[in-house]
N, C-alpha and C positions, 0 to 999 in steps of 0.2 A: 504494500500500500504506500502511495506517495504521501509526503508530508502535507501536501495541500488537500488530501482526501481524508485526513483524520477528522473524526466527529468533533463538534464544538465542545461537548462536555469533556471529552478526553483532553482536548487542548487546554481547557481550564485547569484540569488536574495536573497537567504538565507544568503550567505556569506556577501553580501553587507549590509543587514539589521543588521547582528550581529557585523560586524567589521568595518563598515565605520564611525562609531561615534568615531572618534579619534581626539585628539588635535594635529593639524599639527605641531605647534611649539615644543610641547613635543616630538612628534614622530621624528622630525629631529634632535633635540639637546640633548635629554635625553635618554641615552643608556638603563637605567633601564626600562623606559616606553616602548621603542621599543622592548626590549627582552621579556617583559611581553606580549605584543601584539603578538609577533611572536610565543611564546610558545602556546598560546591558539588558534591561527590560525592553526598551524601545527598539533596540537593534533587531530583536526577534520579530517585531511586528512588520519588518520589511520582507519577510519570507514570502508571503502571499496575502491575498485578501482575507482568507479564513483565519490566518494567524493574526492579522491586524485586528479583526473583529474580536477574537478571543482575548488578545492582549489588552485592548481597550476596556473590555468587560472586567478583566482581572484588575487592571489599574484602578478602575472606579470602585470596585469592591474593596481593594486593599487600602486605598487612600481615603475612603469615605470619612473615617474619624478625624482626618487631618485637614481636609480642605473640601470646599464645595466644587472647586474646579481643579481636579488632580493635575492636569498638565501645567497649569499655572504654578502649582506647588512644586512640581518636578523641574520645570524648565525656567524658573524665574531668573536664576543667576548662572552665568557661565564664567569660567576663568581660563586665562591663557598666560603662560603655559599651564596646562592642567596638572594638578597634583594627584590625579587619580591613579590608583595602583593598576598595574598591567595584569589583568585577569585572563588574558588570552595572548597567544603568541603574536597575532596581528589584529589588535582590537580596532573596532570601528571608532573613528574620532567624531567629536561633535560637529566639526565642519563638514565631514562626509555625511553624517546623519542629516544635517540641515540641507545639504545639497540634494540628497535623495528626497527629503521631505518636500522641497520646492518642486522637484521634478515630477513627483507623483501626487502633488497637491494634498499632502497629509496635514500640513499646517503646524508641525512641531516648531518650526522656526519663528512663528508668529507669537509665541508665548514668552520669549526671552525679553526681560525688562532691564537686566543689569549685566554689565560685563566688567570683569576684574582683570587688570593688567599687572602681572607680577614683574615689574620692570627690572628690579635688581637681579632677578635670576638670569637675565641676559648679560649682566655686567660682571658677574663673578667668573673669573678666569679659572680654567681647569688646572689642577696641580700637575706637576711633572712635565717632562719634555713632550712637545707635540711632534709626533711622527707624521708621515704623509697620510697614513690611514686615518688617524684621528682628525687631521685637518679636513679630509674629505667628509668624515662623519659629521663634524661640526658644521661644515658648509651646507650639507644636505639638511641638517637639523634647522639651520637658520631659514632655509628656503621653505621647509614645511611650516615653520611658525608664521612666516610672512603670508603664505597662502592661506593658512588657517584663519589668521586675523582678518584678512581681506574678505574671505568667504563669509565669515560670520557677520561682519559689518554690512556687507552688501545684501545679505539674504534676510537679516532679522530687522524688520522695519520698526519695531516697537522698543528698541533699546533706548532707554532714557538716561539711566545712571551709568556713568563710567567711573570705576574705582581704580585709582592709581595706588598700587600697593607698595608701601615703603617697608623695607626690611631693616629694622633698627640695628641688627647685628652686622650689617654690611657697611664697610668703610673702605673705599677704593684706595689702594696704595699708589696707584698711578692714575693720571688723568684719563678717564675712559673716552675713547673716541671710536675706534673701529668696532667695538662691541655693539654699538647701536647704529651701524650703517643701515640695518634693516628698517630703522625708524622712518627714513625717507619714503620707503615703499608703503609703510603703514599709513603715513600721513596722506600720501596720494590716494590710498584706498579709502580713507575716511572722507576725503574731499569728493571722490566719485560717488560714494554712498550718500553723502549729503545732497549732491546734485540730483541724484535719482529720487530721493525722498521729497525734495522741493518740487520736482515735476509731478510726483505722485500727489502731493498735497494740492498743487494747482489745478489738477484735473478732477478733483473730487467735487461732486455737487453738494454733498453734505458738509457744511462749513464746520460743524462741531467735530466730525470725524477727521476733517482735514487738520484742524488745530491740534487734535490729539496726536495724529500721525507726525506732525511737525515738531513734536517734543523730542525728536531724535537727537540723542547725545547732548542734552541740555543741562544735565545734573552731574557736576564734577565732584568726586569725592576723593580726598587725600586721606588714606587710612593706613593702619599698620596692625599686625597681629602680635607684635612684641612691644608691650607697653612699658616694660621695665628697663630694657637694655640701654636706651639713651634718652636724653631730653627731647621734647618735640621739635625744638629748633634745629637739632643736629641730625635728625633722621635722614635728610636728603643731602647732607653736606658732600660736595664733590661730584655730584652727578645729576641732581634733579633739574639743573638748568638745561639739560638735553631734552626736556619735555616741552620747551618753549615752542619749537616749530609746530608740534601737534596741537598745543593749546591755542595757538593763534587761529587755527581752523575750526575749532569747536564752537558752536553757538551756545555758550554757557549762560544759563540763567540763574542757576543755583550752585553755590560753592559750599561744600561741606568739609569741615576739618575735624578728623577723628584722631586725636592724639598726635597729630602732625601739624607743624607749621612750616610751610614751604620756604624756599630760599628767596633772596632779594630779586633775582632774575624772574622767578615764577610770579612773585607778587606784582612786579612791574608789568608783566605781560597781562595778568588778570585785570590790572587797573585800567587797561585799554579796552576792556570788554564793555561796550555800552549796553549790551543785553543783560549783563549781570545785575540782579536786583535783590538776591536773597543770600544770607549767610547763615549756616548751621554749624554750631560748635558742639562737639562731643569729646569725651575722653579727658576730662580734668585739665583743660587748657585755657580755662576762663581767665585765670590770673595772668598768665603770660600774654595772652591775646589783648587783655585790657591795657597792660603796660605798653605793648607795642603800638597800640592805637592812640594812646594819650601822650606818650612821651617820645623823645627822640632816641637816637642810638649812637654809640661810639663804635670804633673798630672792633672792640672786644665783645660787643653786644649784638643780639640778633637784629635784623633789619626792621625798620618801622613799617607798619602796614601803610601803604600809600593813602594819603587823604583823599585823593581822587576816587579810590575804590570805596572807601567808607562813606563818602558823601553821596555816592550813587545808590546805596542800599536803602530799600524801604521796608525790608522784612528781616528780622533777626530771630533765630530760634536757638535756644540753649538747653542742653541736657545737663542738669546739675548732678546727676548720679554717675556720670562718666559715659553714659550712652551705650553700654555694652551689657550683655547678659552676665549675671553673677554665677560663677561656677564654684561649687564647694566640694572639697574632698570628702570621701565617704566617712572618714574618721573625725571630721571636724564638726564642732557644735555650731550649727547654722544660726540658731537664734542669738547666741552670744556675740558672734562675729557680726551678725546682722545689725545688732544694736550699736556696736562700736563703729561700724561703717557709717551708719546713719548719723551718729553724733558727730563724727568727723566731717561729714559731707555737708551738713546743713547748719552752718553758722550763717544765719540769714543776713546779719549786718555785713559780714565780709563779702557774701555773695552779691548783695545789692550795691555795695561800694564799688566792686569791680565792674558790675554791669553799668553803673553810672559812668565810670571812666571809659568803658568801651564805647558806649553810644554817644558820648559827649560830642565827638566830631561828626556824627551821623545826622546831618541836617535834614535829610529827606525821610528819616525813619518814621514809619507809620504803624508797624505791627511788631510787637515783642511777645514771644511765646517762651515760657519757662516750663521745663519738664522736671518735676521732682521724681520721686521713686515710689512705686506702688507700695502702700503699707506704711510709709513714713508719715503721711498726713494724719493717720489715726493714733499716733504715739504721743502727741503733744497736747497739753492743756491750753486753755484759752489765753493764758498769760505769756505764751511763747514769744509773740512778736514784740520786741522791745521798742522803745521810743525812737532810738537811733534809726531803726529800719523805716519807721513811718516818715522820719525827716528825709531820708534818701528817696523814698517813694514820692514825697511832695516835690523834691528837687527834679526828679524825672518828669513829673507832670508839668512843672513850670517851664522846663526847657522844651519839652515836646508836647505841646498842648493838644494835638490831635492824635496822640499815641493810643493805640488799642492794645490793651494788656490781656494776655491769656495765661492763666496758671493751671497747670495740670499736676495734681498730686504734690504741690509744694506745701510743706508743713506750716502750720500756724494760721493759714487763711481759710480753713474749712469751717470755721464757726461763723454763724450769722452776723454777730457783732463786728468781727473783723472784715467780713465781706462788705458790710455796709460802709465802713470807713474807707475801704479800698475803692468802692464805686463813687463815693463822694470826692475822693482825690482825683480820680480819672474821669470825672463827668460821665459816669455810667458806661464808659467804654472798657468794660471788664467782662471777661468770660472765665468761668471757673469750672474745672472738671476734676472730680475726685472719685477714685476707685478704691473701695475698701476690700 
């Protein structure tokens, strides 16, 4: 019997036997693990139409507890180069999967919303002497990566967020030049993809759909997975200026900094972006960012954030809890450390003092959103907000009279009396959200 002739019920049992052996915890919280599983499930749906039907049914049954739209859950984020383990001698890559998806109208490529570039992986030179065989292997590897990047960018029309991944453990010993020769080709690929999507948007009769499609590559995120190795200002020292040619081409509207502060060259490039209007801060960098915004710098200090960039922003969003998921070792008392983290993170006077310093030069700021931490708001009594905090809030309101303030799980303001004071200060332009 041919594979295409197997009964539907038997195919479902085959899928269960192959893919049900999954670590639930890893699947829920580990993006690499989930993407690896997703790739090897989706590759089987390319066998024939009956395997596609059985595979889609299995995916909907398996992922029903996690998401209403399983393919969005599976394909939301891609990474290049992929850290996925090699589970097969010649595995199907994401770029090949998306190319076949486009060819056979399967639609997988239309679910990708975020793309992660692990740039420093290209800069790290291999140890030991390079013989001719290794040089050929490296050359072919670079070609494959360039083609993979261009394929994904050209085929996935809904990629909005671009993550530039900084490796805080990496510090180049020599000035990197040839390691990023492939960047020119990637920039060209981005430019061609942008042109294609502009034409696509221009031909759409539905204006709302056209505007959504034209969000292509508009959200830039500088991020890292190693938050302890180096300070945020030093994460890209010696190499991130090489990103400037690509950044000049991206139609950036939202800039997000997660435990990373880019170099002077990158900030100067971003300051020229007239489309940029929103800044998002994550990862405990509020103090450093506020100092760079308010004060100057010397040769030994990090570069000041250009005033032309700050003056253009009309939306600021800050995550006060660090903006990342809290992971606790199995033998650690979560509640005790939970309390310590909360007490350290929410000194409201310090928080609002630095917020005031940060937004002081933002003349066009209209929307300020502060994210606390779920659970922290329920731990304080009504006397938590001190007088100094109210004075800072009054100063914020006086300087930015049309400012709309949104607080989400910020402790101290969950009580009706405190909320009434807050609305009086900001002329009712206050939105409060608390999750207990």
